Structure formats: C-alpha cells, structure tokens
N, C-alpha and C positions, 0 to 999 in steps of 0.2 A: 537471528542468534546466530548459529553456526558461522555463518557464511562472514560474518562481520566481528566475530569471536568477542561479543559485547552481551551484555545482559541486560530485558529489559525489566522496568521495576513495574508493579500494578498490573500485570498483564491482562488479568480481567476486567480492571476499568478500560485501558485502552482497547481490548475488542469490544467492547459495549461503545466507547465513541467511535471506533469505526464503522461499527454497524449501525448507530445512529447517523453518523454522516453520511453515508455512502449505502443507505439501504436498496437504493434501486439496483446495485450492482449484485449481480449473483456471485456466489464464493470463489468459483473459478476464477472470474476476473481478479477478484480479489487478489488469492494466492498468485496468479501471472503477473500483477503488478508489484507484489512485494516480492515476487522472487527474480523479476527485473530488477529493480529497485537494489535488492541485496548483492547481485551481479555487478553492479555499478552502471547500469544502462541508463541511469537518470543523472549521472555525473557526481552523486554525492552521496556520501554516507558517514557523514561526520559523529555522528553520536544518536544511537538507536534509541527513539522517542517516539511518543504517539504523533507529534509534529512531523517529525522525518517519513513515516511509513503515511502518514496523508499527505505528504508532498509527492511521496512515489504515485499513490493512487490516482491524483491529480495528474501527473505527467502521462501517467496510462490513459485516463481518459481523453486528455488532449490528443495523444497519438491514436485512438482508436475512436474520436468523435463521431465519423461516417460509419459505423460499426451497428448494425442492428442489435446484436447481442447485449449491448451497454444499455440499451432502451433509453438513450438519449435521443 
C-alpha cells in the first residue's frame, strides 16, 4: 500500500480470498509476488484491489512454474 500510495478496502476479506485461492503457496512466495507487483515488475498497478493482487500472484506463479518451492 505504501509503494502505490493507495489504500485497500476490506483487507481482512482480501487476505482471506488470497489464502483461499492460493493456499498451496507459502507465505514467503505470496510476499515475494506482492512485492514484485508493487514495484511494477508485472507492468501494472492501476488500482490496488483483490483482483490486482491475485493478478500479481498469478504472474509470479507463471514466472516460477519450474520452482519446486511453489508446490506446482
């Protein structure tokens, strides 16, 4: 939120949605994905939302598909 100078509404629901959708990832990988996204690695940060955060995580997964640490 600080890097994008935006606030996210319903943070508890967003966290629940992320862990429901990506429960197979460890917290470290989720943090890396969100950090990468907030730094612009995935090319977009139009609006901080659950949808945008999930997009960043999916891009991280695509980038790291061969990594065993993701459990994929």
